[in-house]
C-alpha positions as CSV (number, residue, x, y, z in Angstrom):
1,M,-7.0,-9.0,-37.4
2,I,-3.9,-7.2,-38.7
3,K,-2.6,-8.8,-42.0
4,L,1.1,-9.1,-42.2
5,F,1.1,-10.0,-45.9
6,S,-0.9,-8.6,-48.8
7,S,-1.4,-9.7,-52.3
8,H,-0.5,-6.2,-53.4
9,R,2.9,-6.3,-51.7
10,P,6.0,-8.6,-52.3
11,F,7.0,-11.1,-49.6
12,C,9.2,-9.4,-47.0
13,P,11.5,-11.7,-44.9
14,G,11.6,-9.1,-42.1
15,L,7.8,-9.2,-41.7
16,F,7.9,-13.0,-41.7
17,L,10.5,-12.9,-38.8
18,T,8.3,-10.4,-36.9
19,A,5.3,-12.7,-37.2
20,C,7.3,-15.7,-35.9
21,I,8.4,-13.6,-32.9
22,F,4.8,-12.5,-32.2
23,S,3.6,-16.1,-32.3
24,V,5.8,-17.2,-29.4
25,I,5.0,-14.4,-27.1
26,P,1.9,-15.9,-25.5
27,F,3.9,-19.0,-24.5
28,S,6.5,-16.9,-22.8
29,T,3.9,-14.8,-21.0
30,Q,2.2,-18.0,-19.8
31,A,5.5,-19.3,-18.4
32,Q,6.1,-16.2,-16.4
33,S,2.5,-16.2,-15.0
34,D,3.2,-19.7,-13.4
35,R,6.1,-18.4,-11.3
36,E,5.9,-17.5,-7.6
37,P,5.0,-13.9,-7.2
38,E,7.8,-11.6,-6.0
39,A,7.6,-8.7,-3.5
40,H,7.5,-6.0,-6.2
41,D,4.8,-7.6,-8.3
42,F,1.6,-5.7,-8.9
43,A,-1.8,-7.0,-7.9
44,E,-4.3,-6.4,-10.7
45,P,-8.1,-6.5,-10.4
46,A,-9.5,-10.0,-11.0
47,D,-12.7,-9.0,-12.5
48,L,-12.9,-5.7,-14.4
49,S,-16.7,-5.7,-14.2
50,L,-16.4,-5.1,-10.4
51,P,-15.0,-2.1,-8.5
52,T,-11.6,-2.6,-6.8
53,L,-10.3,-1.7,-3.4
54,F,-6.6,-0.9,-3.9
55,I,-4.4,-1.1,-0.8
56,I,-1.1,0.8,-0.7
57,G,1.5,1.2,2.0
58,D,4.7,-0.3,3.4
59,S,5.7,-3.7,4.8
60,T,3.3,-3.4,7.7
61,V,0.5,-3.6,5.0
62,R,2.1,-6.2,2.7
63,N,5.3,-8.0,3.6
64,G,7.4,-9.8,1.0
65,N,5.1,-11.4,-1.6
66,G,2.2,-11.7,0.8
67,T,3.1,-15.1,2.1
68,G,4.6,-14.2,5.5
69,K,8.2,-13.5,4.8
70,N,10.2,-14.6,7.8
71,G,7.0,-14.9,9.7
72,E,6.2,-11.2,9.1
73,W,2.7,-10.4,7.8
74,G,0.9,-7.2,6.7
75,W,-2.7,-6.4,7.6
76,G,-3.6,-5.9,4.0
77,D,-3.0,-9.6,3.5
78,F,-6.0,-10.4,5.7
79,L,-8.5,-7.8,4.6
80,A,-10.0,-9.7,1.7
81,P,-12.1,-12.2,3.7
82,Y,-14.1,-9.2,5.1
83,F,-15.3,-8.4,1.6
84,D,-17.7,-10.2,-0.8
85,R,-15.5,-11.0,-3.7
86,S,-18.5,-11.3,-6.0
87,K,-19.0,-7.6,-5.5
88,I,-15.5,-6.1,-5.2
89,N,-11.9,-6.9,-6.1
90,I,-9.1,-6.5,-3.5
91,A,-5.7,-5.5,-4.9
92,N,-3.0,-5.2,-2.2
93,N,-0.1,-3.3,-3.9
94,A,1.8,-2.2,-0.8
95,L,5.6,-2.7,-0.9
96,G,8.0,-3.1,1.9
97,G,10.6,-0.4,2.4
98,T,8.6,2.3,0.8
99,S,7.8,5.8,2.1
100,T,5.2,8.2,0.8
101,R,7.9,9.7,-1.4
102,T,9.4,6.4,-2.9
103,F,6.0,4.8,-3.3
104,Y,4.6,8.0,-5.1
105,R,7.7,8.2,-7.3
106,D,8.3,4.6,-8.2
107,R,5.1,2.5,-7.7
108,W,2.1,4.8,-7.7
109,P,2.2,5.5,-11.5
110,T,1.5,1.8,-12.2
111,V,-1.1,1.4,-9.5
112,K,-2.8,4.7,-10.6
113,S,-3.0,3.5,-14.1
114,M,-5.2,0.6,-12.9
115,I,-7.7,2.7,-11.0
116,R,-11.1,3.3,-12.6
117,P,-14.2,5.3,-11.7
118,G,-16.0,3.7,-8.7
119,D,-12.8,2.2,-7.2
120,F,-11.3,2.8,-3.7
121,V,-7.8,3.4,-2.5
122,I,-6.9,2.8,1.2
123,L,-3.4,4.0,2.2
124,Q,-1.1,3.7,5.2
125,F,2.4,5.2,5.4
126,G,4.8,6.7,7.9
127,H,7.1,4.0,9.1
128,N,9.8,4.8,6.6
129,D,9.3,8.5,6.1
130,A,11.5,9.4,9.0
131,S,14.5,8.1,7.2
132,P,17.2,10.4,5.8
133,V,16.2,12.4,2.8
134,N,19.5,11.8,1.0
135,E,21.8,9.0,2.2
136,E,25.2,7.6,1.5
137,M,25.3,3.8,0.9
138,T,26.6,2.0,4.0
139,D,27.0,-1.6,5.1
140,S,23.5,-1.5,6.4
141,G,22.1,-0.2,3.1
142,A,20.7,3.2,2.1
143,R,17.4,4.2,0.5
144,S,17.2,7.9,0.5
145,R,13.5,7.6,1.2
146,G,12.9,10.3,3.9
147,T,10.3,13.1,3.6
148,I,10.1,16.5,5.2
149,D,8.2,16.5,8.5
150,G,4.6,17.7,8.6
151,I,2.0,18.4,6.0
152,G,3.2,21.8,4.7
153,S,4.5,22.9,1.3
154,E,8.2,22.9,2.2
155,M,10.5,21.5,-0.4
156,Q,14.2,20.3,-0.5
157,S,16.0,20.1,-3.8
158,I,18.6,17.3,-4.0
159,T,20.8,15.2,-6.3
160,N,19.9,11.7,-5.1
161,I,23.1,10.1,-4.0
162,L,21.8,6.6,-4.9
163,T,20.2,7.4,-8.3
164,G,22.3,10.4,-9.4
165,Q,19.1,12.1,-10.4
166,F,17.8,15.5,-9.4
167,E,14.8,15.3,-7.1
168,V,12.5,17.7,-5.3
169,V,11.5,16.2,-1.9
170,H,8.2,17.3,-0.2
171,S,6.6,16.8,3.1
172,F,4.9,13.6,4.3
173,G,1.5,15.4,4.1
174,W,2.2,16.7,0.6
175,Y,2.6,13.2,-0.8
176,E,-0.5,12.0,1.1
177,K,-2.5,14.9,-0.5
178,Q,-1.2,13.8,-3.9
179,F,-2.5,10.3,-3.4
180,V,-5.9,11.8,-2.4
181,L,-6.0,14.3,-5.3
182,E,-4.9,11.8,-8.0
183,T,-7.2,9.0,-6.7
184,R,-10.1,11.5,-7.0
185,M,-9.0,12.5,-10.5
186,R,-9.4,8.9,-11.5
187,G,-12.9,8.9,-10.3
188,A,-12.1,6.8,-7.2
189,R,-12.5,7.3,-3.4
190,P,-9.5,7.6,-1.1
191,I,-9.4,6.4,2.5
192,I,-6.5,7.3,4.8
193,C,-5.2,5.1,7.6
194,S,-2.7,6.3,10.3
195,L,0.3,3.9,10.7
196,I,0.2,1.0,13.1
197,P,1.9,1.4,16.4
198,R,5.2,-0.3,17.4
199,N,5.6,-2.6,20.4
200,T,7.0,0.3,22.4
201,W,5.7,1.0,25.9
202,R,5.8,4.0,28.2
203,D,4.1,4.3,31.6
204,G,2.1,1.1,31.0
205,K,0.7,2.1,27.6
206,V,1.8,1.7,24.0
207,V,3.4,4.8,22.6
208,R,1.2,6.6,20.1
209,H,2.3,8.9,17.2
210,A,-0.4,11.6,17.5
211,D,2.3,14.4,17.3
212,S,3.9,12.9,14.2
213,Y,2.8,10.7,11.4
214,A,-0.5,9.5,12.8
215,G,-1.5,13.0,13.6
216,W,-0.3,14.3,10.3
217,A,-2.3,11.6,8.4
218,G,-5.4,12.7,10.4
219,E,-4.8,16.3,9.5
220,V,-4.6,15.5,5.8
221,A,-7.9,13.5,6.1
222,R,-9.6,16.4,7.8
223,I,-8.4,19.1,5.4
224,E,-9.2,16.9,2.3
225,N,-12.5,15.6,3.8
226,V,-11.4,12.0,3.4
227,P,-12.6,9.0,5.6
228,F,-10.0,8.4,8.2
229,V,-9.1,5.1,9.9
230,H,-7.1,6.0,13.1
231,L,-5.4,2.7,13.1
232,N,-2.6,4.0,15.3
233,E,-4.9,4.8,18.2
234,I,-7.3,1.8,17.7
235,V,-4.6,-0.8,17.6
236,A,-2.7,0.8,20.5
237,A,-5.9,0.7,22.6
238,R,-6.2,-3.1,21.9
239,Y,-2.5,-3.5,22.9
240,D,-3.1,-1.7,26.1
241,Q,-5.8,-4.2,27.0
242,L,-3.5,-7.1,26.2
243,G,-0.6,-5.7,28.1
244,P,3.1,-6.1,27.2
245,E,3.0,-10.0,27.5
246,G,-0.1,-10.3,25.5
247,T,1.1,-8.0,22.9
248,D,4.5,-9.6,22.3
249,P,3.0,-12.5,20.1
250,M,1.6,-9.8,17.8
251,F,5.1,-9.0,16.6
252,V,8.1,-10.8,15.1
253,P,11.0,-10.5,17.7
254,G,13.6,-8.1,16.6
255,A,11.8,-7.1,13.4
256,G,10.8,-3.5,14.4
257,P,7.2,-2.7,13.6
258,H,6.6,-5.9,11.6
259,T,3.7,-8.0,12.8
260,S,3.3,-11.7,13.1
261,R,0.2,-13.4,11.5
262,A,-1.7,-12.9,14.7
263,G,-0.8,-9.2,14.8
264,A,-1.7,-8.6,11.1
265,E,-5.0,-10.4,11.6
266,L,-5.7,-8.2,14.7
267,N,-4.8,-5.1,12.6
268,A,-7.0,-6.1,9.7
269,S,-10.0,-6.6,12.1
270,C,-9.2,-3.1,13.6
271,V,-9.4,-1.6,10.0
272,I,-12.8,-3.1,9.6
273,S,-14.0,-2.0,13.0
274,A,-13.0,1.6,12.2
275,L,-14.7,1.5,8.8
276,K,-17.9,0.3,10.4
277,A,-17.7,3.2,12.8
278,L,-17.5,5.9,10.1
279,P,-20.6,8.0,9.8
280,A,-20.7,7.2,6.1
281,N,-18.7,4.0,5.4
282,P,-18.2,3.9,1.6
283,L,-17.2,0.2,1.7
284,A,-20.3,-1.0,3.7
285,P,-22.1,-2.4,0.6
286,F,-19.2,-4.7,-0.1
287,F,-18.7,-6.3,3.3
288,S,-19.0,-10.1,3.7
289,E,-20.7,-12.0,6.5
290,K,-17.3,-12.1,8.3
291,T,-17.7,-8.5,9.3
292,E,-20.8,-9.3,11.4
293,S,-18.5,-10.5,14.2
294,I,-16.6,-7.1,14.2
295,T,-17.9,-4.4,16.4
296,P,-17.4,-0.7,15.6
């Protein structure tokens, strides 16, 4: 215990005031912990004696505060039941509106600080990376969140119109590689997912993104020797089976790629199916009985 007063020192009113301030902090912290979680809140490991699966991505992975904002759900909100929580923590830290660039810049430092040796990080990005790199504010908003296409080393130096700050923008693949590298530097294991498909049809099939973000994610996984969950193709194949009418309930009308609860639950089951199909599934020891009903 740190002593604020000593018999060898005279009484100091400033130190007495500091002690009084310290004494009320726990009450303030407790009051904050009772509030409803917000979209930007971070999910921390519940039990530090266990490994943690960190989930990162955009709103198709975690929407709002994880309580179905406007009926929109992310698949990360339904992944936990597939795991034995006495063996592993699940921390969904995805955030709506983020691209690889903005998540890496603004949110990743905090998530990374929580990662410990033996943990896992599963990531899915791509829906917001196609946005403008530098964008004026308009009535519809502006986020300056876009990345350079591909997985190369191209760079673009900008003064961010929104922040006024100098920024070097990299490719989608460059940011994905950084997530992989820095996860490994923390002693954890990364897993890459391709982005979920939209409810867009062509010639009787759901449109895939093999020539863009889904393909680029797969290339990064191959180059970096990372387990790859080809969610874009797996989910699209399920939608093909359902047909347009059967797929419509998987999405929230007029909400772009945002899934309903049914869609998010289907996508979560597809993540587990893909993990079970991996030649060496690093998460297999932590599965719950719920996964027994999922076929690879």
